C-alpha positions in Angstrom: 12.0 6.1 1.3 14.1 8.3 3.4 16.4 6.9 6.2 16.9 9.2 9.4 19.2 8.0 12.3 18.6 8.8 15.5 21.2 9.7 18.9 20.2 6.5 19.8 21.3 5.0 16.2 18.0 3.8 15.5 17.2 3.8 11.9 13.8 5.7 10.8 12.0 5.1 7.4 10.2 7.7 6.6 8.0 7.8 3.6 7.8 11.5 1.8 4.6 12.5 0.2 4.1 12.5 -3.8 3.8 15.3 -5.6 0.3 14.5 -6.0 -0.9 13.9 -2.5 0.9 17.2 -1.6 -0.4 19.1 -4.1 -4.1 17.8 -3.6 -3.4 18.5 0.1 -2.4 22.4 -0.4 -4.8 23.0 -2.8 -7.6 21.5 0.3 -6.2 24.2 2.5 -6.5 27.0 0.0 -10.0 25.9 -0.6 -10.7 26.1 3.1 -8.5 29.4 3.8 -10.7 30.8 0.3 -14.0 29.9 2.3 -13.4 31.0 5.7 -12.1 35.0 4.3 -15.2 34.9 2.3 -17.6 34.0 5.1 -15.6 36.7 7.6 -15.8 39.5 4.5 -19.2 38.6 4.1 -20.6 38.8 8.1 -18.3 42.2 8.6 -20.4 43.1 5.1 -23.3 42.2 6.4 -22.9 44.4 9.8 -22.7 48.0 8.5 -22.3 51.4 10.1 -20.1 50.0 12.6 -17.2 51.4 11.6 -15.6 53.9 8.8 -13.9 53.3 5.8 -10.4 53.7 7.1 -11.1 51.3 10.1 -13.4 48.9 8.0 -10.4 48.2 5.7 -8.0 48.1 8.5 -10.3 45.1 10.4 -10.4 43.0 7.2 -6.9 43.6 6.4 -6.3 42.3 9.9 -8.8 39.6 9.5 -7.2 38.2 5.8 -3.6 38.1 7.6 -4.9 36.3 10.8 -7.1 33.5 8.6 -4.2 33.2 5.8 -1.2 33.5 8.1 -1.6 33.0 11.9 -4.6 30.3 11.3 -2.6 28.2 9.5 1.1 28.7 11.3 -1.1 28.0 14.6 -2.8 24.9 13.8 0.4 23.7 12.2 2.2 24.4 15.7 -0.5 23.0 17.7 -1.1 19.8 15.5 2.7 19.4 15.1 2.5 19.3 11.1 -1.1 19.0 10.4 -3.5 21.1 8.9 -7.5 20.0 7.5 -5.8 19.2 3.8 -2.8 16.8 5.1 -5.2 15.5 7.9 -7.7 14.1 4.3 -4.6 13.4 2.3 -2.5 11.5 5.8 0.2 13.6 5.7 2.3 15.7 8.0 5.1 17.9 8.1 8.1 17.3 9.9 11.7 18.7 10.2 14.4 17.4 8.0 15.6 15.0 11.0 12.5 13.7 11.2 11.6 15.6 14.1 8.0 17.7 14.6 8.0 21.3 14.1 8.0 23.9 16.1 6.8 27.3 15.7 9.4 28.5 14.0 9.5 26.4 11.0 5.5 26.7 10.9 5.6 30.6 10.7 8.4 30.5 8.2 6.4 27.8 5.9 3.3 30.3 6.6 4.8 33.6 5.9 6.6 32.2 2.7 3.2 30.7 1.5 1.6 34.2 1.0 4.3 35.0 -1.8 4.4 31.5 -3.3 0.7 30.1 -2.9 -1.4 33.0 -2.9 0.5 35.9 -4.8 1.9 33.9 -7.8 -1.4 31.6 -7.5 0.5 28.7 -6.8 3.1 28.7 -9.7 6.1 29.4 -7.7 5.3 26.2 -5.0 4.4 23.9 -8.0 7.3 24.7 -9.7 9.8 24.3 -7.4 7.7 21.1 -6.1 8.4 19.7 -9.2 11.7 19.4 -9.4 12.5 18.4 -5.7 12.9 14.8 -4.9 11.0 15.4 -1.6 8.4 17.5 -3.0 9.2 20.0 -1.0 8.2 24.4 -1.8 9.9 27.1 -0.9 8.6 27.4 2.5 9.9 23.5 3.0 13.2 24.6 1.8 14.0 27.6 3.9 12.5 26.1 7.6 14.2 22.7 6.6 10.9 20.6 6.6 9.4 18.3 4.4 5.9 16.5 4.0 5.6 12.7 4.5 3.0 10.0 4.5 1.5 9.9 8.2 -1.1 6.6 7.4 1.1 4.2 5.9 -1.1 1.2 4.8 -1.0 -1.3 8.0 1.1 -4.6 7.5 -0.6 -7.4 7.7 1.7 -10.6 8.4 2.0 -13.2 5.8 -0.8 -16.0 6.9 0.7 -19.7 5.6 -0.1 -23.0 7.2 1.1 -26.5 6.5 -1.2 -28.1 4.1 -2.5 -31.1 6.1 -1.7 -33.6 2.8 1.8 -32.3 3.0 2.5 -32.6 7.0 4.2 -35.9 7.0 6.5 -35.0 4.2 7.5 -31.3 6.0 8.3 -33.5 9.4 10.8 -35.5 7.5 12.0 -32.5 4.8 15.4 -31.0 5.0 14.8 -27.3 4.1 17.4 -26.0 5.8 19.5 -24.9 2.8 16.7 -22.6 1.4 18.3 -19.1 0.8 17.1 -16.0 2.5 16.8 -14.2 -0.5 14.5 -17.2 -2.4 12.6 -17.2 1.1 11.4 -13.8 0.8 10.7 -14.0 -2.7 8.6 -16.9 -2.3 6.7 -14.9 0.4 6.3 -11.8 -1.6 4.7 -14.3 -3.9 2.3 -15.8 -1.7 1.2 -12.5 -0.3 0.7 -11.1 -4.0 -0.2 -14.0 -5.9 -3.9 -13.3 -5.1 -4.0 -10.1 -7.2 -2.0 -11.3 -10.2 -3.2 -12.7 -13.1 -3.8 -16.9 -13.1 -1.4 -17.3 -16.0 1.1 -14.9 -14.5 0.4 -16.5 -10.7 0.8 -20.4 -12.3 4.2 -19.4 -14.3 5.7 -17.6 -11.5 4.4 -20.5 -8.7 6.2 -23.0 -11.1 9.3 -21.0 -11.5 9.3 -20.5 -7.3 8.9 -24.3 -7.2 11.9 -25.8 -9.1 13.7 -23.3 -7.7 13.2 -24.0 -4.0 13.5 -27.8 -4.8 16.5 -27.4 -5.6 17.2 -26.8 -1.5 15.0 -29.2 0.0 14.7 -32.7 0.0 13.6 -35.3 -0.1 10.9 -33.3 -2.6 7.4 -33.9 -2.1 4.9 -35.9 -3.0 4.4 -35.8 -6.9 1.6 -34.0 -8.1 1.6 -31.7 -5.6 0.5 -28.2 -6.8 3.4 -25.7 -6.8 1.8 -23.1 -4.5 0.9 -25.3 -1.8 4.0 -26.6 -1.9 5.7 -23.1 -1.3 2.8 -22.1 1.6 4.1 -25.5 3.1 7.7 -24.9 2.8 7.8 -21.3 4.3 5.3 -22.3 6.9 7.6 -24.7 8.1 10.6 -23.1 7.7 8.8 -20.6 9.8 7.8 -22.5 12.7 11.3 -24.1 12.2 13.1 -20.8 13.0 10.7 -19.8 15.6 11.3 -23.2 17.4 14.9 -22.8 16.9 15.0 -19.0 18.5 12.6 -20.2 21.9 15.1 -23.0 22.7 18.2 -20.6 22.2 16.3 -17.8 24.4 15.5 -20.9 27.1 18.9 -22.3 27.1 20.1 -18.7 27.6 17.6 -17.9 30.8 18.6 -21.3 32.7 22.8 -20.4 31.8 21.7 -16.9 33.4 19.9 -18.5 36.5 22.8 -21.0 37.1 25.5 -18.4 36.7 23.5 -16.2 39.5 23.1 -19.0 41.2 27.0 -19.7 41.4 27.5 -16.3 41.9 25.4 -15.8 45.1 26.9 -19.3 46.5 30.4 -18.5 46.3 29.5 -15.1 48.1 
């Protein structure tokens, strides 16, 4: 994942497209282009006699240039880095600084695509992308662009709650010393535990519960399943942190009101 720092000091995390996704998206684009070119030639061939030989060849050449170069450039410019293949694969072309591409970048990419994709049958683009950390092809290097994943999996917040059987213990337990790195590891385990093998899930849950027990007092009732203990621990920690932040914001709001009232009354 690459990080871009904007002029407002905001860090943007952009996920470069993988080599496989980029290759498949390009293959779809090439297939669409070939189908359009063959269709255009077939339509022109079905209407003979309208043009002489030289004019017909000129029309065919202009049509092919329009389909191979002008059409992809126009589509990428209007859609800000999209194409049929990229839309299917959930990709987008962006500038190296993370911004949307413009006509200049799309034109450079489109012109070089004639050489590195069509004239070399994709071999140049394949080799350049293969040995590049962002899967850039030659056109991307010249234009200052690269492909990112435009459809990242939607983040789902961790859904945990205090188990009713452990509610009395949770109200009295001191969990303030639980380190943040350990809490994050427990959260990852609770999020991904359902996809783990049962043996691995049990052993990891027990190990995390033993590690967390050193920072909790008193310990939960004897016989509490490790995963139940961990879920209750994270739920209670989240609720307490939320309550603390809410109380802090309320106190700050009251202080602002008093200061404003004092300022108005002193005038």
